[in-house]
Each structure stands twice: as structure tokens, then as C-alpha cells.
N, C-alpha and C positions, 0 to 999 in steps of 0.2 A: 655195286652192283650183286643179284642176287641169284642166285645160283639157274635159278626158274623163275617163269614165270606162275603168279599164283592162278589154279583151272577157273576158266570161266563157266559159270554159273545159271540157266536158268532162259534170259531173251538174249541167245545165240543167233547171231547171221554171218553164217560162212558166204564168203566167198563176195564180195561188196561186183557188182555185175557191172559199175561203171567205171571200173579199174577199163586201165588201155595196158598194163602192165604182162608181158605174153613169161611163157616158161622158153627157158633154156638148156637147150644140150653142146654140152661141147663140143658132138661126132655128129648129133640129131636136135631133133625137137617134137615134144609131143604136149599135146594140153590135158592128156590128163598122165596118172602116177602109173609106170608101172609095175609087172608081175611078181612081185618082189618074194614071193613064197619060194622059188627053188632055192637052193644052197650057190650051187653051181650051173656052167657054162658046160654049150657041147663043144668036143673036145678041148675042155680044158683041166686037165688035173685038178682034183680035187685037193684043197689044204685050207688051213683056218687063217684065216684073214686075221686073224686076232696077234701073230705074230710082229706086226709094226708097232713102234714107241711112237703112241701121240703123240707127247713130244717133246724127240722128234721129228715128225712131222710141219709142227706149231714153229720150227727151226728153222728149218728148209724157207718155210712162208717169209719168218720174221727177217732174214738175209733181205730178201728183196722187195716186204713191203711194211713196214713198222703200224702202218694201220690197218693193213689187214689181220699180223699181226694181236693190236689190239681188240680188231671184232673179235676174233677165235679163240682167245686167251682160255676164255673162264664158258669157252662151250666143249663139248666132249661128245665123241666121234661116237651117240651111243643107238641117233635115232628120237632121242629127247629135246625138248624145248629149250633153251636158254636165254633170258630176256638180255639184249647188246643195246638199248637203245630205253631212258624212259623219262619223260614231259609230262606235265602241267600245264592245264591249261582251264581258267577257272577250275570246276569242281568236278573237271576233266581230267584221267589219268592215260593219257596215250602209250605203249608199249610195244616193241620191232622188236621179234622173237625171232629164233635164230636153230634152226639144230641142219647137223649133218649125221649123215650114216653111209657107211661103207658096207657094200654088199654086192658079191656078181648079181647083174638082176638085165640081163643080154647082151646087146651089143651095142651100148649108150657107154663111153667114158665116164660122161659124168651130166643131170639136168640139174636146175633149178626150180621148184614151184615155188611162184609167189603172185602177191598172197594172200592167204585165206585172214578176212577181215573180219573178229567175233568182237561184238557188242555185247557189253554188260549192265543193263542197265540198273541192277542193283549195287552194281562194285563203284558204278559209274565211270566203268575200262572200258576202253578199245584194243583192242590186239591186234596186230598184226605178224602173222607168221609166215617164217618164209624155210622151208624144207631142200635141203643140197642132198642130194644123194650122188655117191661117188661108185665108179665099175670099174675098180683096176686088173680091167682083163686084159689087159695087153703085154702081160709080164713075162710072154717069152719073146714077142715083138726082139728080131736081130739086134737093132739098134741097143734096145735097153739090158739086151743079155750081153753087148760085146761089152757094153759102160758100166756093168753093174755085173760081175758075176755074183756076189754075196747075194740072195732071195731074197734078205732081211731089205737091205739096203734097198735092192731095183723097190721093193712094193713101197718102200716110203716114199721112197722120191714119185714114186708115180702117180700113188695116190696126193703127195706135197701135190702134182703138176696141175691134176686134173681139182683140187681143191683149191687151187689159185685163180685158175680160169672163172669158174663157178662163181669167188666169191666176188669175183669184177664185175657180174651182173649181180648180183646182189648190193655194192657197194657204190654203183651208178645209179638203183632204182632208193635207196638209204640217200642217196646225195640231192634225188630231185622229190624225195616227200617230206621227209625227217626239218624240223623247222629248223634246229642248229645243230652243228658242228660239224658233222655227214658233208653238210655241202662245199666241206673246206678242205676235203682230202684232195691228195694229189692225182692220186684214179682216178675222183669222180671230176674235178679240171682235166686232168690229159679228153679225158672222153669227149668233153665238153667245146674244148680246140677243136679234136679233130672232128666231130661233129656242125661245131661254125664254116671250117676249112671248105667241108662236104659240100656244103649250101653257096660257097663266095663266090661271088662274078666269072672270076677264072676260071675254075671247074664248070661254070653255066652250062656247054658243051654236052659234058661227060652226063653232068645233073639229070637234064634235061631227057637223054635217052635214057637212063636208068627209068625216072619217072614216068617214060614213057609204054618202056616196057611190062612196068610193074602196071600202072591203068590197063591196060592193054588185059594181064594177069583177072588183074581186080572185075576185071568185069566178064572177065571168062567164068570165075568163080560165084558170081552176084547171082540169089535167089530171084529176083525180077524187082523185088522190094524194098531194096535198098534206093537211096535217094543221090544224087550226085554228093552233096557235103558228103557224108555217110564214109562215099567210097571214097572221094579225096582225101581224108583221114584217114582210110586206114595205109594207102598208098604212103603218106608222112608216117604212118606207126610202123611200115615194114622198111621204109628207105628206115628210120633211127636204130629198128633192129639188125638193117645188114652192119649199119657203121659200128652198131654196138658190138657184133659179131669179132668184125676184124679188130678194132682194138683189143678186143680180147683174148683172140688168137695170137695176135701181135707182141700184144705186152706180154703171154706164159712164153711166145715162144723163146726172148726176147732174157727173159731173168732161168728161163730154162734151157738154153743152150739147142731147142728145136725152131729154125728159124723157119719163121713162117710165110705163105709162100700166096701172094695172091692171087693166080691165077685158080690155084686150089680151093683158096675158099670164096670167090668167087662162084667158080663151080658149084661146090657144096649147095653152101647157104643160097645162090639160085632158086635148087629145085628146094629147098625147104621155106622161102620168098611167095615162091610160086602155091605151096599146100598151103599158109596157113593165108593165102590171098584167096582160096576157097575150090581151085580144084581146077578138077575140068568141066564144073557140069553144063556149061552154053554152048560148048565145042569137041570136037573128036580129039581122043587122047594126042596122035598125031598130030594136031596142030597147037595145043596145048606145051608137049616137048618141044618145036620149034622155040614159042616164043620164052620157052628156060634157057635154051638155050644162047637167045636173042639178048636173054636181061645179064645172062652170066657174063658177054662176051662186054656191054656194057657195062657192067660192077665193075671189072677188073678193070678197063678204061679209069675209071673215077677211080677206084682205088691207087695205080697208081696214078695220080693226076695229086692226089692226095698227101701220097706220100714225098712228090716232088715238091709241093710246096708244104711242108710242114719242114724240110729241108734247108730250102731256101731261106724259112722264116729263124732260119737256126734250131730248131724244135727237138727235140728228139723223146723219144720214151724212158724214163730214165728206168 
């Protein structure tokens, strides 16, 4: 594995518009990268984030996932891209690159932007690029301070926890699109099982309730030119995104001993899903907010049902 991917020359297509992968955020989502120009954020004392030890962060992650450690092993947290997977098919080479950047950039713990699709006809190479942004701004949160009095250890723990969450999104994406290798990772397989349970017959009532709310929100945000098939695909994509976030929050919470809560996750990501659905173009903001609350309730019931079913099957997140 080489340290960095070679630069892509000339014929470059940035962002494959046909991709249905989304940007994921640990605390929020955004379809565009945040402004990283500021070195500090409001109400947080500035200090040099370089006090953390990259090797220590990776060690904390390795304890909970060797697959994730292998993904990050040769990736430095300097914002540069490093190749994590390379596959040849015919005369073409496919590469998957990952960059990690640690910096204050507002009130989001982390965000995953992916993928940019870079095509070089000259080199016969296609590169998919992922970027993980880590923002350890909650260093003075009471629970963390009580747990880690040493500032360096606190920074490393928080970076590891955020990075763990964001890497789950990357690994699920890689498991879906990489021809070989990543599809057999425990994290990807666990997520697929949770997704299958979410659409099982035993949870059909809860699923239909969520889908109904999502359909309404998609209609509220429609521009008017979308066909029914496209709107239904959007409902399905948002549903998968919501299960992705439940799994990522639950897996990270268990690994770092910060238990997840279905009510909180449902409330937070119901709003995000509603924004992804298009906002309130067709209705008043009040009507839109009521539907978001109804989605939150339906989502919590589905999440609770998923936990019950997984428990009855004897399946627990490793």
C-alpha cells in the first residue's frame, strides 16, 4: 500500500452525480464542506490540537475494531489523501483514498464527505476520495472532564470516538461498492443485518409508519418535477441513512461507554432526514415541523423494535 495516491491529471470528473451516497455527520449533516479557515470556535479556549498522539488514537480504535485500525493504519491525520484500497479490472485501476483532518470548525463533532470520483483517461485510473473531518470541540463537556482530568488523554479519547463513528460510515460505503475485501468486514455485515431487520415482516407496522412520514416529507420538499419513482427512491435512501446512523451511534456508544438512546437519536436524525427530504417548499414551516415530530415518534418505535428483534435473535453489536 502506497502512502498517497498519485495526482490525477487532466481529464478529471469531480463528483459522480449518479452516486446515491451522502455526507454523514456525527452530530449534524451538511451537503457541503464547512469553513475550515478558523482555528478556534466561540466560547472554547484556543490551544494547539497537535498535543494528541496519532498512534494513541489509533490504538484506542484498534481495541474495538481491527478492521477499522487496518483502514486507518497508514492514514495520517493531516488532511492529505492516502490510498486504502486498490483494485485492477482490465486495463483500469480503481483506488479508494481516505483523508482525515482534525480541526475546530463549528459545532459539529464530525462529518464524512464522500465520495469524489476522479477519472484520469491518461493513467486509466478511477479514484474515489473520502474525507473525514473531526472536530473535538466538546473537550470541556462535564462527563468527559470527570472521566479524563488529563487534557491530552481527553483530546485523544474524543478524537478516537468521533473518528470511530465517522469511519463506520466509510466502511459501510466501502463494503457496498468495493469489489472485494471490505464487504466481509464485521461492521458492514452487522449494519446489513440491522438493515434487513428494519424491513422485516415482524416490524412491518413500524416500518410503514416511518415510510409514510418520510413520503409526506419528501412530498413537502419536492420541486414538482420529480416523478413518483424518484420520490420513492429518495424515501428508501433516507430510510437507509437513518438505519446507518442508528447503527453508527449504537456501535460507537457501546465501544466508548457512552450508551446511545433511541429517543435522542430519533429526534436528532428525524430533523436531518426532513432537511434531506427537501425542507418545506410545499407547506408552511409549522406543518413541516409537526410532520418531523411524527417521524421522530415513528422512528423511535422502529428503533426499539429493531433492538428487540436483534436481541431475540441473540445478535449483539460486537
